[in-house]
N, C-alpha and C positions, 0 to 999 in steps of 0.2 A: 408551567413546566419549563425547565431549562433545556436548551439544546447544547450538546457537548460535541466539541471537535477534538480529535486526538492528533497531535503532531508527532510524527515518527521520523526522526533523523536516522539515516542508515548509510552504510557503505559496504558494498560487496557481501550483502547478507540476504541473498535470494531465498534460501530455505526458511530463514526467520520470517520474512515477509509473507511467504506462502502460508506458513502456519498461523501467523497473526491474522491474516485476512480470512482464512478458513474458520478461525475461532469466532470472529465477529459474524460471519455468515451463519454458523451453527447456532449462535445465541440470538439470532434475529434482532440485533441491535439496530438502532437508528442513528448511530454516531457517524459523523463525517470523518474520514481519515485523510490527513494531509501528510504525504510522504515527501520528505526532502532527501533526495538520493545523490550521493557523491561517488557512486560506484564507477568501476572501470566500465568501458563500453560493452564488453561481453556480458557483464551482469546487468547493465542497463537494458540490453535487448531482451534478456530473459525476463526481467521484471516487467517490461512493457508488454511482452506477450502474455504474461500472467494476468496483468490487469485487463487486457483486451478479452481474455477468456472468462472474466468475471461476469456471470449471468445472474447475480443476485441483486437485491435492492440496495446494497451498500454503496454509498457514494465515496469514491476515492479520488482525491485531487493529487496528482503526481507532478513533482517538480524535480527536474534533473539539474543538478548544480555542477557546472563544469569548473575546472581549475581556473 
């Protein structure tokens, strides 16, 4: 069986990421999510708090990409 990792580039899309993570939680997938984020600092803080509150078994690797 293959392992799949999903690469998700984003910028200032907190609501999108929230929906995306919830989708994978609801479907009990074993995919690893790699998030490359170039958001403004306010969005970065919201996304970081969202990821900290993730109590599921989904693995999320978050990379904040500064200018």
